[in-house]
C-alpha positions in Angstrom: -33.8 -12.7 26.0 -34.1 -15.7 23.7 -31.2 -18.0 23.0 -30.8 -16.9 19.4 -30.6 -13.2 20.6 -28.1 -14.3 23.3 -25.9 -15.9 20.7 -26.2 -13.0 18.4 -25.2 -10.6 21.2 -22.3 -12.8 22.2 -21.0 -13.0 18.6 -21.3 -9.2 18.2 -19.5 -8.7 21.5 -16.5 -10.7 20.3 -16.6 -9.2 16.9 -16.4 -5.6 18.2 -13.6 -6.5 20.5 -11.3 -7.0 17.6 -12.5 -4.0 15.6 -9.8 -1.6 14.5 -9.1 0.9 11.7 -7.9 -1.8 9.2 -11.1 -4.0 9.6 -13.7 -1.4 10.6 -15.7 -1.5 7.3 -15.6 -5.3 7.3 -16.7 -5.6 10.9 -19.5 -3.1 10.5 -20.8 -5.0 7.4 -20.8 -8.3 9.3 -22.4 -6.8 12.4 -25.2 -5.1 10.4 -26.1 -8.2 8.4 -25.6 -10.8 11.2 -28.7 -13.0 11.7 -29.1 -16.1 13.9 -31.8 -18.6 13.3 -33.0 -21.6 15.3 -33.4 -25.1 14.1 -34.0 -28.4 15.9 -30.3 -29.3 16.5 -28.4 -26.4 15.1 -28.2 -22.7 15.1 -28.0 -21.1 11.6 -25.7 -18.0 11.4 -25.9 -15.8 8.4 -23.9 -12.7 7.5 -22.4 -10.6 4.7 -18.8 -9.8 4.0 -17.6 -7.8 1.0 -21.2 -7.9 -0.2 -21.2 -11.8 -0.3 -23.6 -14.0 1.7 -22.2 -16.5 4.1 -23.9 -19.2 6.2 -22.8 -21.7 8.8 -24.6 -24.3 10.9 -23.5 -24.6 14.6 -24.3 -27.5 16.9 -26.4 -26.3 19.8 -24.2 -28.4 22.1 -21.4 -25.8 21.6 -23.4 -23.3 23.7 -25.3 -23.5 26.9 -27.6 -20.5 27.6 -29.5 -19.9 30.9 -27.7 -22.7 32.8 -26.6 -22.2 36.4 -23.0 -22.9 37.4 -23.9 -23.3 41.1 -26.0 -26.4 40.7 -24.5 -29.3 42.8 -24.6 -32.0 40.1 -22.7 -29.9 37.6 -18.9 -30.5 37.5 -16.6 -27.6 38.2 -15.1 -27.8 34.8 -18.4 -27.3 33.1 -18.1 -23.5 33.1 -20.8 -22.5 30.6 -19.8 -18.9 30.5 -16.2 -19.8 29.4 -17.5 -22.4 27.0 -19.9 -19.9 25.3 -17.2 -17.3 25.0 -14.7 -19.7 23.6 -17.2 -21.0 21.0 -18.2 -17.5 20.0 -14.6 -16.4 19.7 -13.8 -19.5 17.5 -16.7 -18.6 15.1 -15.5 -15.0 14.8 -11.9 -15.8 14.0 -12.4 -19.0 12.1 -15.5 -18.0 10.0 -16.3 -14.3 10.1 -12.8 -13.1 9.4 -11.1 -16.2 8.0 -12.4 -15.8 4.5 -11.5 -12.1 4.3 -7.9 -12.9 5.3 -7.7 -15.5 2.6 -9.2 -13.0 0.1 -6.6 -10.4 0.9 -3.8 -12.9 0.4 -5.3 -14.0 -2.9 -6.5 -10.7 -4.3 -4.6 -7.7 -2.9 -1.9 -8.0 -5.5 -3.4 -10.1 -8.3 -6.8 -8.4 -8.3 -5.5 -4.8 -8.8 -2.8 -5.9 -11.2 -5.5 -7.4 -13.4 -7.4 -4.1 -13.1 -4.5 -2.1 -14.4 -3.7 -4.7 -17.1 -7.3 -4.4 -18.2 -7.1 -0.7 -18.5 -3.7 -0.8 -20.2 -4.9 -3.3 -22.8 -8.0 -1.3 -23.6 -6.0 1.8 -23.9 -3.4 0.2 -26.2 -6.3 -1.0 -28.4 -7.7 2.5 -28.6 -4.3 3.9 -29.6 -3.7 1.2 -32.1 -7.0 1.3 -33.9 -8.1 4.9 -33.6 -5.0 7.1 -33.3 -2.7 4.8 -35.3 0.1 5.5 -32.9 1.3 4.5 -29.4 1.6 7.4 -26.9 4.7 6.2 -25.0 4.2 8.8 -22.2 0.7 7.5 -21.4 2.0 3.9 -21.4 4.8 4.8 -19.0 2.4 6.5 -16.7 -0.1 3.6 -16.7 2.9 1.2 -16.0 3.9 3.4 -13.1 0.4 3.1 -11.6 1.5 -0.3 -10.4 3.4 1.6 -7.7 0.0 2.5 -6.2 -0.4 -1.2 -5.4 2.5 -1.0 -2.9 2.1 -0.4 0.8 0.5 3.0 1.4 3.7 4.4 2.9 5.6 3.6 -0.3 3.0 5.1 -2.8 4.7 8.4 -2.5 7.3 7.0 -4.9 4.7 7.4 -7.7 4.5 11.2 -7.0 8.2 11.6 -7.3 8.3 9.4 -10.4 5.9 11.8 -12.2 8.0 14.7 -11.1 11.2 13.1 -12.4 9.7 12.1 -15.7 8.4 15.7 -16.2 12.0 17.0 -15.8 13.1 14.5 -18.5 10.3 14.9 -21.0 7.3 17.2 -20.1 4.0 16.2 -21.5 0.3 16.8 -21.4 -0.5 13.6 -19.6 1.9 14.2 -16.7 0.5 17.6 -15.9 -3.1 16.6 -16.4 -2.7 13.5 -14.2 -0.9 15.6 -11.6 -3.8 18.1 -11.5 -6.3 15.3 -11.0 -4.0 13.6 -8.4 -3.5 16.9 -6.5 -7.3 17.4 -6.3 -8.0 14.0 -4.9 -5.0 14.0 -2.6 -6.1 17.2 -1.0 -9.6 15.9 -0.3 -8.4 12.4 0.7 -8.4 12.1 4.5 -6.5 8.8 4.7 -3.3 9.7 2.9 0.2 8.7 4.2 2.6 11.6 3.7 -0.2 13.7 2.4 1.7 17.0 2.9 4.7 15.7 1.0 2.5 14.4 -1.9 0.7 17.8 -2.1 4.0 19.6 -2.1 5.3 17.4 -4.8 2.4 18.0 -7.1 2.5 21.7 -6.5 6.2 21.7 -7.3 5.4 19.9 -10.6 2.7 22.3 -11.5 4.9 25.3 -10.7 7.7 23.8 -12.8 5.4 23.4 -15.8 3.8 26.8 -15.7 6.6 29.0 -14.4 9.9 27.4 -15.5 9.1 26.0 -18.9 6.0 28.2 -19.6 4.0 25.2 -20.5 0.5 25.7 -22.1 -2.5 23.4 -22.0 -4.2 24.0 -25.3 -7.8 23.4 -24.3 -10.5 24.8 -26.4 -13.9 25.4 -24.8 -15.8 23.4 -27.4 -18.9 21.3 -27.0 -16.6 18.3 -26.7 -14.8 20.0 -23.8 -18.0 20.5 -21.8 -19.3 16.9 -22.5 -16.0 15.4 -21.4 -16.0 17.6 -18.2 -19.6 16.4 -17.5 -18.5 12.8 -17.9 -15.5 13.3 -15.7 -17.8 14.6 -12.9 -20.2 11.7 -13.4 -17.3 9.2 -13.3 -15.9 10.7 -10.1 -19.3 10.8 -8.4 -20.1 7.2 -9.3 -16.8 5.9 -8.2 -16.8 7.8 -4.9 -20.4 7.5 -3.8 -21.3 4.0 -5.1 -18.0 2.2 -5.0 -15.9 4.3 -2.6 -12.6 3.3 -4.1 -9.5 4.0 -2.0 -7.2 4.1 -5.0 -6.5 7.5 -6.4 -5.7 6.2 -9.9 -9.4 5.2 -10.2 -10.3 8.9 -10.0 -7.3 10.1 -12.2 -8.0 7.9 -15.2 -10.2 10.6 -16.8 -7.0 12.7 -17.3 -6.2 10.3 -20.2 -9.5 11.3 -21.8 -8.6 15.0 -21.4 -5.2 14.4 -23.0 -6.9 12.9 -26.0 -9.3 15.8 -26.1 -6.3 18.2 -26.3 -5.0 16.2 -29.2 -8.4 16.5 -30.9 -8.8 12.7 -30.8 -12.4 13.0 -29.8 -13.6 9.4 -30.4 -10.7 8.1 -28.3 -11.5 10.6 -25.6 -15.1 9.5 -25.3 -14.2 5.8 -25.3 -11.7 6.4 -22.5 -14.4 8.1 -20.5 -16.8 5.2 -21.1 -14.0 2.9 -19.7 -13.6 5.2 -16.7 -17.4 5.1 -15.9 -17.8 1.4 -16.4 -14.4 0.4 -15.1 -15.3 -0.6 -11.6 -18.5 -2.4 -12.5 -16.6 -4.4 -15.1 -13.7 -5.3 -12.7 -16.1 -6.1 -9.9 -17.8 -8.6 -12.3 -14.3 -10.1 -13.1 -13.5 -10.2 -9.3 -16.7 -12.1 -8.6 -15.9 -14.6 -11.3 -12.2 -15.2 -10.9 -11.1 -14.0 -7.4 -14.0 -14.0 -4.9 -15.2 -17.6 -5.2 -15.8 -18.8 -1.7 -18.1 -21.4 -0.1 -21.2 -19.9 1.4 -22.5 -22.9 3.4 -20.5 -24.7 6.0 -21.0 -26.7 9.2 -19.4 -25.9 12.5 -19.1 -29.0 14.6 
């Protein structure tokens, strides 16, 4: 086995030792993209993390491969195996995962708040210029979406908030969003309090259709079928290509359906366009404002 292959194997060994559910995707991406190259005095290590390219240079003196520890003229404290493992461990913790920890601290809150503010701003502009009125129920719901940025165990508050608001002032957007949310909660395999969330949404739907005899006035027009098609496209794109973990990404089309019921067709189509291009746009914003990191460093 060559020295660069030995180094690559050693790095992978330490990387997989710290793999867990919280960093599984990150570790797998690093492992699949990890490349070690040989130069005269340095090893070049390249990898990808969150679809970004990283590179560091490592002094060859940090590693000793294929050296024997039982040679008489080597001091006892020159334990090459320990030295190699320590150097590899330092690279994994100080370089492979260090940037991702910084990113999480910088972007976990700010990034998604910017996403929701972006959607809220666009939605307000659509209401102001096209419908000539502000739909306060939709604004309240978008504002409540900030609850989805909390710790997963606390996101259940959002479900109860929709239920409470529906008791106070029933509206199309609440029942539509709940239907979308129920669908994606059922098929989401990583939901905290999943049963409680499903039960909450079922209770809300039961309340609308049984207690207050609520009717969704949806007409099966050409606009209805086009919007349904766009909803499917938006969901497939966001799930397959971007694999978002946030349910509100998949529930945004409910706002377009609400506009469709109000026969605000232009606003409905514009909202669906936002839903389809939402993640590509915010990913572009992320790369410009949030994910600026150095991609070339030296490890002494």
